[in-house]
N, C-alpha and C positions, 0 to 999 in steps of 0.2 A: 261371730257368725256360726261357729260350730254349735254353740249353745242354742241359738235360735232354731237351727235346723235339726237339732237333736243328734248331732254327730259327736263323737268323742274328739277331744282336742288333737289327738294324734292323727285321726282321720283327716281333719281339715289341714293340718300341717303337711301331711303327705300330698294333698291336692295342691297346696301352695308350692311344694317342691317339684311339681310336675307330674305326679302320678295320676293316671286316668281314673275317674270315679266309676263306681259300679253304675249300671244302667239306672237303677232306681234312685241312687243319690244324684246322678246327673240330671234326672228329670226334676228332682226337688230343687236343685240349684238353678235350673232354667226357670222354674216357676217363680222364684223369689226375685228374678230380675224385673218383674212387674211390681212396682211399689205397693199397689193395693194388696197383692198376695203376701208380700213381705210384712205389711202392716198386720194382716190377719195372723200370721205366725208369731209375730212379736206379742200381740194381744193374748194369744193362746198360751204362751210360754209361762209356766209357773215357776221357773228356776231363775229367771232374771231378777236382779235387785230392782226394787220399785223405781229408784232414781235412774238407773240405766234404762229401764223400760220406758220411762217418760221421755228421756233424752232421745231414744231411738224413734219413738212415735212422733216426737216433735220434728226430727230430721226428715222422716218419711212424709209427714204432712206438708213440710216445706217443699219437698220434691213434687208432691201431688198438686200443690197450688200453682206451680209454674206452668205457664201455657205451653202446650206442646206445639212444636213447629209443624206447619202444614207441608207434608211431603206427598208427592204423587209421582208416579212413574214419568209423567210428562215433565214435571219440574226437574227431576234428576236427569232425564235425557237432554233437556235444554241446557242444563248446567254443564254436563259432560261434553256437549257439542259446542259450547261457547256462545250460545244464543244470547243476545241477538246479533252478536258480532260475526258469527260464522256464516250468516245467511246473506 
């Protein structure tokens, strides 16, 4: 992950250990939580081995191919309130 984001290995290790990232690094980490943006960064990365890059892109494409569940505030409220049983 540190290589994809352009962080040094020690920076990512410190985040794994609980250190709070800088504001700019935190924003970058938030961006890659969206698979399409992660895919863009992997494609742009010139330091990844080709085999590793292909594996990562394959995994990201598999995530993108999965249908996303339909969530709405009403669905969540119904679930939390035990609908239809609570009515």
